[in-house]
C-alpha positions, 0 to 999 in steps of 0.5 A, a space after each residue: 518549479 515552485 517553492 510552495 509547501 506541499 499539501 501534506 504539510 499544509 493541510 494533512 486532512 486534505 492530503 488524507 482525503 486526496 489519498 483516499 480518493 485515489 484509493 477509491 478510484 484505482 483498480 483493486 490489486 490482488 496479491 497471493 503467495 504459495 509456500 511449502 513448509 518442510 520439517 528437519 527431515 524434508 517432509 512436507 507439513 
């Protein structure tokens, strides 16, 4: 274990670049949601 200061504290710009590189190389994630809205009389809206 090392007591070195983490990159995000030492060099925030380098940390952001590191995160951006990971986002560029990872597969895209798809997200979806389904919702049924009903009124006070249980009718679909």
